[in-house]
MIKESE-226932 format. One record per residue (C-alpha): residue number from 1; x, y, z. Coordinates in nm, 2 decimals, padded with zeros to 4 digits, m for minus. Example, Ala and Ser with C-alpha at 12.3 -4.5 7.8 and 13.67 -1.06 7.14 Angstrom:
BEGIN
seq, px, py, pz
1, 01.23, m00.45, 00.78
2, 01.37, m00.11, 00.71
//
This chain:
BEGIN
seq, px, py, pz
1, 10.87, 13.22, 10.09
2, 10.70, 13.30, 10.42
3, 10.38, 13.34, 10.26
4, 10.43, 13.04, 10.04
5, 10.48, 12.85, 10.35
6, 10.18, 12.98, 10.54
7, 09.94, 12.88, 10.22
8, 10.12, 12.54, 10.20
9, 10.09, 12.48, 10.56
10, 09.70, 12.58, 10.55
11, 09.66, 12.37, 10.27
12, 09.84, 12.05, 10.38
13, 09.67, 12.13, 10.72
14, 09.32, 12.14, 10.60
15, 09.39, 11.83, 10.33
16, 09.49, 11.61, 10.66
17, 09.17, 11.69, 10.85
18, 08.98, 11.59, 10.51
19, 09.17, 11.27, 10.50
20, 09.08, 11.23, 10.86
21, 08.70, 11.27, 10.79
22, 08.72, 11.02, 10.51
23, 08.86, 10.75, 10.73
24, 08.63, 10.86, 11.05
25, 08.35, 10.80, 10.81
26, 08.49, 10.47, 10.65
27, 08.54, 10.35, 11.00
28, 08.18, 10.41, 11.11
29, 08.10, 10.20, 10.83
30, 08.34, 09.92, 10.83
31, 08.48, 09.89, 11.18
32, 08.19, 10.02, 11.44
33, 08.35, 09.89, 11.73
34, 08.68, 10.05, 11.64
35, 08.95, 09.96, 11.42
36, 09.19, 09.68, 11.44
37, 09.37, 09.40, 11.28
38, 09.29, 09.18, 11.07
39, 09.21, 09.41, 10.79
40, 08.87, 09.43, 10.65
41, 08.90, 09.43, 10.29
42, 08.62, 09.61, 10.11
43, 08.45, 09.50, 09.78
44, 08.66, 09.53, 09.47
45, 08.51, 09.84, 09.37
46, 08.55, 10.04, 09.72
47, 08.89, 09.89, 09.69
48, 08.96, 10.03, 09.38
49, 08.81, 10.36, 09.50
50, 09.04, 10.40, 09.80
51, 09.34, 10.30, 09.58
52, 09.24, 10.57, 09.32
53, 09.19, 10.83, 09.64
54, 09.52, 10.78, 09.74
55, 09.67, 10.85, 09.41
56, 09.47, 11.16, 09.39
57, 09.61, 11.25, 09.71
58, 09.97, 11.23, 09.59
59, 09.89, 11.46, 09.26
60, 09.71, 11.72, 09.46
61, 10.01, 11.73, 09.73
62, 10.23, 11.73, 09.41
63, 10.01, 12.01, 09.24
64, 10.04, 12.23, 09.56
65, 10.42, 12.17, 09.56
66, 10.45, 12.27, 09.19
67, 10.30, 12.61, 09.28
68, 10.46, 12.68, 09.58
69, 10.83, 12.71, 09.41
70, 10.96, 12.77, 09.09
71, 11.26, 12.53, 09.06
72, 11.27, 12.13, 09.09
73, 11.46, 12.13, 09.45
74, 11.23, 12.37, 09.59
75, 10.94, 12.19, 09.47
76, 11.04, 11.86, 09.61
77, 11.08, 12.05, 09.95
78, 10.75, 12.19, 09.93
79, 10.61, 11.85, 09.84
80, 10.80, 11.71, 10.15
81, 10.66, 11.95, 10.35
82, 10.28, 11.94, 10.25
83, 10.32, 11.55, 10.28
84, 10.47, 11.58, 10.64
85, 10.21, 11.82, 10.75
86, 09.93, 11.60, 10.60
87, 10.04, 11.32, 10.75
88, 10.05, 11.47, 11.13
89, 09.73, 11.68, 11.09
90, 09.56, 11.36, 10.99
91, 09.66, 11.14, 11.30
92, 09.61, 11.47, 11.53
93, 09.20, 11.50, 11.41
94, 09.19, 11.13, 11.44
95, 09.32, 11.13, 11.83
96, 09.05, 11.43, 11.88
97, 08.76, 11.27, 11.68
98, 08.81, 10.91, 11.80
99, 09.05, 10.91, 12.05
100, 09.28, 10.71, 11.82
101, 09.52, 10.58, 11.79
102, 09.55, 10.48, 12.20
103, 09.97, 10.53, 12.17
104, 10.21, 10.59, 11.94
105, 10.30, 10.23, 11.94
106, 09.92, 10.15, 11.78
107, 09.94, 09.96, 11.47
108, 09.78, 10.15, 11.15
109, 09.74, 10.09, 10.77
110, 09.96, 10.36, 10.62
111, 09.92, 10.36, 10.28
112, 09.81, 10.16, 09.97
113, 10.04, 10.23, 09.71
114, 10.24, 10.03, 09.57
115, 10.11, 09.78, 09.83
116, 09.96, 09.77, 10.19
117, 10.17, 09.97, 10.40
118, 10.17, 09.89, 10.80
119, 10.34, 09.97, 11.10
120, 10.32, 10.17, 11.42
121, 10.21, 10.54, 11.41
122, 10.56, 10.64, 11.55
123, 10.72, 10.49, 11.22
124, 10.47, 10.71, 11.02
125, 10.50, 11.03, 11.26
126, 10.89, 11.03, 11.25
127, 10.93, 11.05, 10.88
128, 10.66, 11.31, 10.87
129, 10.84, 11.55, 11.10
130, 11.18, 11.50, 10.94
131, 10.97, 11.54, 10.58
132, 10.89, 11.90, 10.73
133, 11.22, 11.98, 10.88
134, 11.41, 11.86, 10.56
135, 11.16, 12.02, 10.32
136, 11.18, 12.36, 10.49
137, 11.55, 12.33, 10.43
138, 11.51, 12.28, 10.06
139, 11.29, 12.56, 10.01
140, 11.48, 12.79, 10.20
141, 11.79, 12.70, 09.95
142, 11.56, 12.75, 09.67
143, 11.44, 13.08, 09.76
144, 11.82, 13.20, 09.85
145, 11.93, 13.11, 09.49
146, 12.13, 12.81, 09.60
147, 12.15, 12.47, 09.45
148, 12.28, 12.13, 09.56
149, 12.52, 11.95, 09.34
150, 12.46, 11.56, 09.42
151, 12.73, 11.32, 09.31
152, 12.64, 10.98, 09.20
153, 12.70, 10.85, 09.54
154, 12.41, 11.08, 09.64
155, 12.17, 10.94, 09.41
156, 12.25, 10.61, 09.51
157, 12.21, 10.70, 09.86
158, 11.86, 10.86, 09.83
159, 11.75, 10.56, 09.64
160, 11.89, 10.29, 09.86
161, 11.72, 10.53, 10.16
162, 11.39, 10.50, 09.98
163, 11.42, 10.12, 09.90
164, 11.47, 10.07, 10.24
165, 11.22, 10.25, 10.40
166, 10.94, 10.11, 10.13
167, 11.07, 09.74, 10.23
168, 10.99, 09.81, 10.59
169, 10.66, 09.96, 10.55
170, 10.57, 09.66, 10.32
171, 10.73, 09.42, 10.54
172, 10.36, 09.30, 10.61
173, 10.19, 09.34, 10.29
174, 10.13, 08.99, 10.23
175, 10.04, 08.90, 10.57
176, 09.78, 09.17, 10.60
177, 09.63, 09.11, 10.26
178, 09.53, 08.72, 10.37
179, 09.40, 08.82, 10.68
180, 09.68, 08.82, 10.90
181, 09.77, 09.04, 11.23
182, 10.12, 09.21, 11.19
183, 10.30, 09.17, 11.52
184, 10.68, 09.23, 11.39
185, 10.79, 09.57, 11.24
186, 11.13, 09.57, 11.09
187, 11.29, 09.87, 11.28
188, 11.63, 09.78, 11.21
189, 11.53, 09.82, 10.82
190, 11.35, 10.09, 10.92
191, 11.60, 10.26, 11.12
192, 11.86, 10.20, 10.84
193, 11.66, 10.37, 10.56
194, 11.62, 10.68, 10.81
195, 12.01, 10.68, 10.90
196, 12.09, 10.66, 10.48
197, 11.84, 10.91, 10.40
198, 11.95, 11.14, 10.65
199, 12.31, 11.10, 10.58
200, 12.28, 11.15, 10.21
201, 12.04, 11.50, 10.28
202, 12.30, 11.65, 10.48
203, 12.55, 11.57, 10.23
204, 12.39, 11.72, 09.96
205, 12.20, 12.02, 10.17
206, 12.43, 12.05, 10.45
207, 12.74, 12.15, 10.24
208, 12.83, 12.26, 09.91
209, 12.54, 12.48, 09.80
210, 12.63, 12.70, 09.50
211, 12.43, 13.01, 09.39
212, 12.22, 12.95, 09.10
213, 12.30, 13.16, 08.81
214, 12.01, 13.28, 08.60
215, 12.04, 13.33, 08.21
216, 11.99, 13.69, 08.26
217, 12.22, 13.75, 08.56
218, 12.52, 13.95, 08.49
219, 12.74, 13.70, 08.71
//
């Protein structure tokens, strides 16, 4: 598992650098005086390419995760690790190259699927760190042959946490799309999403893990 984590980390870090490099080029074209809101919407063709690039990013991270583990839970954990490292390295490179963001409270466009995600940098960074921590636990459990036994309440909790976080990040979608400047981030909604997600994760991976029996196992 250690070697898989090493290569997964290297891949995600390199991919984060690549993502940052593309953004450096885009900002040199669209924001020569520095990135700020209101958002300058690109031509339809360029906007479509950007959305496609983000979809391709997800597919590539999923592909790496698929190769890093053999079972679904391990692969999900690997995806969480890769996504978190990719996001953290992305901001680190932008800080080193552009001296941006000015602070963790700086607003940014975080993602474009299924809408325009916006929020202060800290909101994305905290989620990225939690993804790495939780993903590592999931991969370790999978490598040890342990499997979680989530119940209906756990699945509902996972879905609720995801919906709450999406709602927080998409809170200003319409405003930004129509040329507005976001000033209010629903921290309460974000906190609720993080709290529900963490409680659900601890319920599933903090207890009740059972050995994974394989068809050829004598047990």
